[in-house]
C-alpha positions in Angstrom: 15.9 -42.6 22.7 12.2 -41.9 22.6 10.1 -44.4 24.5 7.0 -45.7 22.7 3.8 -44.1 23.7 0.6 -46.1 24.0 -2.6 -44.4 25.1 -5.3 -46.2 27.1 -8.9 -45.5 26.2 -10.8 -43.9 29.0 -14.6 -43.8 28.9 -15.6 -40.1 28.9 -18.3 -38.8 31.1 -20.4 -38.1 28.0 -20.2 -41.8 27.0 -21.1 -42.8 30.5 -24.1 -40.5 30.8 -25.2 -41.5 27.3 -25.2 -45.1 28.3 -27.1 -44.4 31.5 -29.7 -42.3 29.6 -30.1 -45.0 26.9 -30.6 -47.7 29.6 -33.3 -45.7 31.3 -35.0 -44.9 28.0 -35.0 -48.6 27.1 -36.6 -49.4 30.5 -39.2 -46.7 30.0 -39.9 -48.0 26.5 -40.3 -51.6 27.7 -42.5 -50.5 30.6 -44.7 -48.3 28.4 -45.0 -51.1 25.9 -46.0 -53.5 28.6 -48.5 -51.0 30.2 -50.1 -50.2 26.8 -50.1 -53.8 25.6 -53.0 -56.2 25.3 -54.6 -57.6 28.4 -53.5 -54.7 30.6 -56.9 -53.2 31.1 -58.2 -52.6 34.5 -59.7 -56.0 35.4 -61.8 -54.4 38.2 -63.5 -52.0 35.7 -64.6 -55.0 33.7 -65.8 -56.8 36.8 -62.8 -59.2 36.7 -60.3 -60.3 39.3 -57.6 -58.1 40.7 -54.1 -58.2 39.2 -52.4 -58.7 42.5 -50.8 -55.3 42.4 -48.9 -55.8 39.1 -50.4 -52.7 37.5 -49.5 -50.6 40.5 -45.9 -52.0 40.6 -45.6 -51.4 36.9 -46.8 -47.8 37.2 -44.5 -47.2 40.2 -41.4 -48.6 38.3 -42.3 -46.4 35.3 -42.6 -43.3 37.5 -39.2 -44.1 39.1 -37.6 -44.6 35.7 -39.0 -41.3 34.5 -37.8 -39.6 37.8 -34.3 -41.1 37.2 -34.3 -39.8 33.6 -35.4 -36.3 34.9 -32.6 -36.3 37.5 -29.9 -37.2 34.9 -31.2 -34.6 32.5 -31.4 -32.0 35.2 -27.9 -32.6 36.6 -25.7 -29.9 35.1 -22.4 -31.7 35.8 -23.6 -34.4 33.3 -23.4 -31.8 30.6 -20.1 -30.0 31.3 -16.6 -31.3 30.9 -15.1 -30.1 34.1 -14.6 -33.5 35.7 -13.5 -35.0 32.4 -10.9 -32.2 31.9 -9.6 -32.7 35.5 -9.2 -36.4 35.0 -7.5 -35.9 31.7 -5.0 -33.4 33.2 -4.3 -35.9 36.0 -3.8 -38.8 33.5 -1.5 -36.6 31.4 0.6 -35.5 34.4 0.9 -39.1 35.5 2.0 -40.1 32.0 4.6 -37.3 32.0 6.0 -38.4 35.4 6.1 -42.0 34.3 7.9 -41.0 31.1 10.5 -38.9 33.1 11.0 -41.8 35.5 11.5 -44.4 32.7 13.9 -42.0 30.9 16.0 -41.7 34.1 15.9 -45.4 34.6 17.1 -46.0 31.0 19.9 -43.4 31.5 20.9 -45.3 34.7 21.0 -48.6 32.9 23.2 -47.1 30.2 25.6 -45.5 32.8 26.3 -48.9 34.5 27.4 -50.3 31.2 30.1 -47.7 30.8 33.7 -48.8 31.3 34.3 -46.1 33.9 31.5 -47.6 36.0 32.6 -51.2 35.6 36.4 -50.8 35.9 36.5 -47.9 38.5 39.7 -46.2 37.1 41.9 -44.2 39.5 41.3 -40.5 39.3 44.5 -38.3 39.6 44.9 -34.6 39.4 48.1 -33.3 37.7 47.3 -29.7 38.7 46.5 -28.9 35.1 44.0 -31.6 34.4 42.4 -34.8 35.8 43.4 -38.3 34.6 41.3 -41.5 34.8 43.8 -44.4 34.8 43.2 -48.1 34.6 46.1 -50.4 34.4 49.9 -49.8 34.8 50.8 -46.4 33.2 54.5 -47.2 33.7 54.3 -49.8 30.9 53.7 -48.7 27.3 50.2 -49.8 26.4 49.7 -51.1 29.9 47.0 -48.6 30.8 43.9 -47.0 29.5 43.9 -43.3 30.2 41.3 -40.6 29.9 41.9 -36.9 30.6 39.8 -33.8 31.1 39.5 -30.5 32.9 37.1 -32.1 35.5 36.8 -35.6 36.9 33.6 -36.0 34.9 35.4 -35.0 31.7 38.3 -37.4 32.5 35.9 -40.3 33.0 34.0 -39.4 29.8 37.4 -39.4 27.9 38.2 -42.7 29.7 35.0 -44.2 28.3 35.8 -42.8 24.8 39.3 -44.4 25.0 37.6 -47.8 24.5 36.6 -46.7 21.0 40.0 -45.3 20.0 42.5 -47.3 18.0 45.8 -48.1 19.8 47.8 -45.4 18.1 45.4 -42.8 19.4 45.5 -44.0 23.0 47.0 -41.6 25.6 50.4 -42.5 27.0 51.9 -41.0 30.1 55.5 -39.8 29.7 57.6 -40.5 32.8 58.8 -37.4 34.6 62.2 -37.4 36.2 62.2 -35.7 39.5 64.7 -32.8 39.8 68.2 -34.0 40.7 67.5 -37.6 39.7 70.0 -38.9 37.2 68.8 -40.7 34.1 69.4 -44.4 34.2 71.7 -45.9 31.7 68.7 -47.4 29.9 67.2 -44.0 29.2 68.4 -42.0 26.2 70.6 -39.0 27.0 
């Protein structure tokens, strides 16, 4: 039974860098617009009052934003896929391990539903084969029997016996030990 697969979207490094670059570009654009806008002339050159350091702060912020953009553009790891590839390999490996674990868990859940697990039949070796017996084999139809070359095969046949019609069920024939006389109820 195949388990459904659902993939979770992971932001790629390219998307993350792109968002960061766009954010810095928006900041630079806003600062440049503000710096070049009306009323930003140097008040001192016109003989007016000082701006309280706003021009200097704006220029400093603009310089820092440009430096940040330069740093992002100059960082070579922002433009290769090594980290992204490593992360995707780790995610893929984790997914594979989870799939393996869930498959094993599903197998275990199916095995505890088997009659051989729930009824715990008696395993007997006849020398030629193994028998898994539940009930009284001395009474016709009183036992469910599975047989096989190994204990595992006998248990598998025992489980299969629950799907067989009654005429196909296995019946043990009584064996008379040597020297024992047949009873008067048994046919001669």
